[in-house]
Backbone as CSV, one residue per row, in Angstrom:
resi,resn,N_x,N_y,N_z,CA_x,CA_y,CA_z,C_x,C_y,C_z
1,UNK,260.348,-2.799,30.531,260.473,-4.195,30.900,261.920,-4.655,30.815
2,UNK,262.675,-4.143,29.865,264.076,-4.557,29.704,264.883,-4.244,30.959
3,UNK,264.606,-3.127,31.602,265.330,-2.756,32.820,265.078,-3.745,33.958
4,UNK,263.969,-4.480,33.894,263.637,-5.457,34.938,264.309,-6.805,34.713
5,UNK,265.034,-6.955,33.593,265.697,-8.214,33.275,267.087,-8.284,33.882
6,UNK,267.432,-9.437,34.430,268.804,-9.670,34.886,269.716,-9.693,33.655
7,UNK,270.976,-9.297,33.799,271.892,-9.313,32.646,271.991,-10.689,31.984
8,UNK,271.885,-11.752,32.768,272.010,-13.113,32.236,270.659,-13.837,32.166
9,UNK,269.581,-13.086,31.966,268.231,-13.650,31.896,268.168,-14.766,30.848
10,UNK,267.341,-15.749,31.128,267.074,-16.833,30.183,265.590,-16.779,29.844
11,UNK,265.280,-16.690,28.545,263.906,-16.578,28.062,263.553,-17.849,27.306
12,UNK,262.539,-18.569,27.806,262.076,-19.809,27.186,260.844,-19.490,26.354
13,UNK,260.990,-19.610,25.053,259.931,-19.275,24.106,259.033,-20.480,23.847
14,UNK,257.760,-20.223,23.569,256.873,-21.340,23.220,257.116,-21.860,21.802
15,UNK,257.973,-21.181,21.041,258.135,-21.544,19.627,259.550,-21.950,19.243
16,UNK,260.481,-21.914,20.179,261.843,-22.357,19.881,262.311,-23.316,20.966
17,UNK,263.150,-24.263,20.569,263.683,-25.227,21.527,264.764,-24.580,22.394
18,UNK,265.655,-23.851,21.729,266.768,-23.212,22.429,266.304,-21.884,23.030
19,UNK,266.599,-21.636,24.312,266.181,-20.364,24.916,267.014,-19.188,24.401
20,UNK,266.453,-17.998,24.553,267.191,-16.762,24.306,267.928,-16.454,25.605
21,UNK,269.203,-16.103,25.512,269.991,-15.862,26.716,270.614,-14.476,26.694
22,UNK,270.481,-13.772,27.807,271.072,-12.453,27.959,270.088,-11.339,27.665
23,UNK,270.311,-10.225,28.356,269.415,-9.071,28.249,269.311,-8.538,26.825
24,UNK,270.427,-8.497,26.098,270.410,-7.941,24.740,269.557,-8.796,23.798
25,UNK,269.730,-10.114,23.849,268.949,-11.007,22.983,267.462,-10.940,23.328
26,UNK,267.138,-10.906,24.611,265.742,-10.860,25.026,265.138,-9.504,24.667
27,UNK,265.906,-8.447,24.788,265.437,-7.121,24.406,265.083,-7.074,22.921
28,UNK,265.918,-7.676,22.082,265.627,-7.741,20.647,264.336,-8.501,20.402
29,UNK,264.173,-9.627,21.087,262.950,-10.418,20.958,261.731,-9.598,21.379
30,UNK,261.828,-8.871,22.486,260.713,-8.034,22.950,260.313,-7.015,21.887
31,UNK,261.302,-6.444,21.206,261.007,-5.490,20.138,260.171,-6.126,19.038
32,UNK,260.509,-7.356,18.682,259.745,-8.075,17.663,258.342,-8.401,18.188
33,UNK,258.267,-8.837,19.429,256.964,-9.178,20.004,256.043,-7.968,20.074
34,UNK,256.588,-6.809,20.399,255.770,-5.602,20.476,255.145,-5.249,19.131
35,UNK,255.854,-5.565,18.056,255.296,-5.288,16.733,254.443,-6.446,16.214
36,UNK,254.472,-7.587,16.891,253.715,-8.770,16.466,252.365,-8.855,17.157
37,UNK,252.366,-8.697,18.478,251.113,-8.787,19.233,250.273,-7.538,19.015
38,UNK,248.977,-7.752,18.809,248.028,-6.650,18.743,247.029,-6.850,19.872
39,UNK,246.508,-5.764,20.384,245.502,-5.803,21.452,245.981,-6.613,22.665
40,UNK,247.269,-6.523,22.966,247.859,-7.264,24.084,247.365,-6.683,25.400
41,UNK,246.956,-7.582,26.307,246.578,-7.126,27.643,246.739,-8.263,28.631
42,UNK,247.182,-7.917,29.819,247.247,-8.882,30.908,245.868,-8.960,31.543
43,UNK,245.423,-10.183,31.850,244.102,-10.377,32.432,244.150,-10.853,33.880
44,UNK,245.226,-11.519,34.258,245.338,-12.043,35.619,246.796,-12.051,36.050
45,UNK,246.991,-11.967,37.363,248.333,-12.010,37.941,248.302,-12.928,39.154
46,UNK,249.237,-13.865,39.177,249.375,-14.790,40.297,250.777,-14.628,40.860
47,UNK,250.898,-14.592,42.184,252.189,-14.361,42.831,252.384,-15.389,43.928
48,UNK,253.522,-16.101,43.881,253.793,-17.135,44.879,255.268,-17.124,45.246
49,UNK,255.650,-16.251,46.156,256.990,-16.236,46.713,258.133,-16.319,45.718
50,UNK,258.377,-15.263,45.010,259.501,-15.210,44.079,259.174,-15.695,42.683
51,UNK,257.960,-16.173,42.471,257.507,-16.596,41.144,256.204,-15.863,40.855
52,UNK,256.129,-15.289,39.660,254.924,-14.554,39.271,254.438,-15.122,37.941
53,UNK,253.137,-15.291,37.823,252.522,-15.729,36.567,251.573,-14.630,36.099
54,UNK,251.741,-14.217,34.855,250.902,-13.187,34.260,250.166,-13.801,33.073
55,UNK,248.850,-13.826,33.127,248.029,-14.376,32.059,247.698,-13.238,31.094
56,UNK,247.809,-13.524,29.790,247.538,-12.470,28.815,246.667,-12.970,27.677
57,UNK,246.091,-12.002,26.967,245.357,-12.237,25.733,245.902,-11.263,24.707
58,UNK,245.919,-11.686,23.451,246.405,-10.838,22.372,245.893,-11.395,21.052
59,UNK,246.213,-10.679,20.006,245.900,-11.134,18.651,247.192,-11.133,17.860
60,UNK,247.354,-12.179,17.050,248.466,-12.279,16.100,247.825,-12.463,14.734
61,UNK,247.846,-11.414,13.929,247.120,-11.476,12.659,245.647,-11.684,12.937
62,UNK,245.081,-12.751,12.382,243.660,-13.024,12.605,243.426,-14.056,13.706
63,UNK,244.464,-14.394,14.458,244.367,-15.415,15.510,244.367,-14.793,16.897
64,UNK,243.382,-15.186,17.706,243.373,-14.802,19.117,244.251,-15.791,19.873
65,UNK,245.065,-15.294,20.774,245.900,-16.163,21.589,245.702,-15.835,23.059
66,UNK,245.900,-16.841,23.855,245.973,-16.684,25.299,247.343,-17.194,25.692
67,UNK,247.903,-16.602,26.722,249.226,-17.039,27.123,249.491,-16.780,28.584
68,UNK,250.645,-17.268,28.989,251.082,-17.117,30.363,252.565,-16.786,30.367
69,UNK,252.927,-15.725,31.052,254.326,-15.371,31.300,254.658,-15.836,32.706
70,UNK,255.613,-16.740,32.829,256.042,-17.245,34.126,257.403,-16.630,34.436
71,UNK,257.464,-15.834,35.492,258.666,-15.073,35.826,259.271,-15.573,37.129
72,UNK,260.585,-15.798,37.094,261.331,-16.136,38.310,262.401,-15.067,38.495
73,UNK,262.602,-14.661,39.743,263.454,-13.511,40.049,264.742,-13.926,40.743
74,UNK,265.777,-13.102,40.555,267.045,-13.339,41.249,267.049,-12.612,42.589
75,UNK,268.185,-12.644,43.281,268.306,-12.027,44.606,268.139,-10.507,44.581
76,UNK,268.369,-9.876,43.418,268.220,-8.426,43.289,266.813,-8.036,42.844
77,UNK,265.931,-9.012,42.679,264.565,-8.726,42.256,264.409,-8.568,40.752
78,UNK,265.457,-8.915,39.981,265.387,-8.839,38.525,264.903,-10.174,37.965
79,UNK,264.303,-10.129,36.796,263.805,-11.352,36.165,264.987,-12.171,35.669
80,UNK,265.163,-13.360,36.238,266.275,-14.241,35.875,265.837,-15.308,34.881
81,UNK,264.580,-15.708,34.961,264.063,-16.763,34.103,262.655,-16.372,33.670
82,UNK,262.400,-16.399,32.368,261.150,-15.916,31.793,260.651,-16.999,30.835
83,UNK,259.557,-17.639,31.175,258.987,-18.693,30.337,257.629,-18.241,29.835
84,UNK,257.386,-18.432,28.543,256.109,-18.051,27.943,255.435,-19.296,27.371
85,UNK,254.142,-19.405,27.627,253.320,-20.459,27.046,252.171,-19.799,26.311
86,UNK,251.793,-20.349,25.152,250.742,-19.754,24.320,249.819,-20.858,23.811
87,UNK,248.558,-20.546,23.745,247.561,-21.438,23.164,246.591,-20.622,22.324
88,UNK,245.845,-21.153,21.415,245.854,-22.516,20.923,247.005,-22.730,19.948
89,UNK,247.127,-23.958,19.472,248.224,-24.301,18.571,248.235,-23.420,17.330
90,UNK,247.062,-23.124,16.777,247.015,-22.271,15.576,247.552,-20.875,15.880
91,UNK,247.312,-20.380,17.084,247.859,-19.087,17.486,249.357,-19.152,17.686
92,UNK,249.830,-20.246,18.286,251.275,-20.421,18.476,251.987,-20.522,17.136
93,UNK,251.356,-21.188,16.175,251.956,-21.302,14.840,252.011,-19.936,14.152
94,UNK,250.952,-19.146,14.286,250.948,-17.795,13.714,252.018,-16.938,14.382
95,UNK,252.168,-17.092,15.689,253.194,-16.353,16.436,254.588,-16.758,15.967
96,UNK,254.811,-18.069,15.808,256.121,-18.559,15.358,256.482,-17.968,13.996
97,UNK,255.540,-17.949,13.091,255.800,-17.411,11.754,256.115,-15.917,11.817
98,UNK,255.302,-15.166,12.538,255.485,-13.711,12.622,256.793,-13.350,13.323
99,UNK,257.097,-14.030,14.428,258.334,-13.731,15.167,259.545,-14.136,14.336
100,UNK,259.471,-15.273,13.664,260.581,-15.698,12.808,260.904,-14.651,11.756
101,UNK,259.872,-14.148,11.095,260.072,-13.107,10.084,260.625,-11.833,10.717
102,UNK,260.107,-11.475,11.894,260.586,-10.271,12.579,262.044,-10.383,12.982
103,UNK,262.456,-11.541,13.477,263.858,-11.739,13.868,264.767,-11.740,12.643
104,UNK,264.306,-12.336,11.549,265.087,-12.301,10.304,265.281,-10.864,9.837
105,UNK,264.214,-10.082,9.911,264.278,-8.672,9.500,265.264,-7.910,10.380
106,UNK,265.205,-8.147,11.716,266.136,-7.480,12.633,267.576,-7.873,12.347
107,UNK,267.807,-9.165,12.069,269.159,-9.645,11.761,269.687,-8.991,10.493
108,UNK,268.814,-8.855,9.491,269.217,-8.205,8.238,269.576,-6.737,8.464
109,UNK,268.942,-6.118,9.477,269.219,-4.718,9.812,270.439,-4.587,10.706
110,UNK,270.995,-5.736,11.127,272.186,-5.703,11.964,271.931,-5.802,13.455
111,UNK,270.663,-5.993,13.864,270.359,-6.143,15.288,270.706,-7.559,15.721
112,UNK,271.138,-7.760,16.961,271.449,-9.115,17.419,270.187,-9.973,17.486
113,UNK,270.331,-11.243,17.209,269.183,-12.152,17.259,269.154,-12.910,18.560
């Protein structure tokens, strides 16, 4: 997935106000997400001329979550803008806690946040 990101990709998280910017920062976030989400699977795909929406289901700890990845592409076909939405609120809160801890752990190990 990292190879599909534009170098200057902007990632809008459902749990932070400020977006993650750049391939390296988003790649680090993806690493944390891969260790956070369990039973992750895409259930639906919607495509509308340069914009793709991918609906997913996953588990975060004991919380089931549903979400949507909204992808916008640049002229080279790379993901330029990546927005994620997650529900329900209890799942988003569990995700925020788990990702926060994962990013702190990565920062302590010297990985970029």
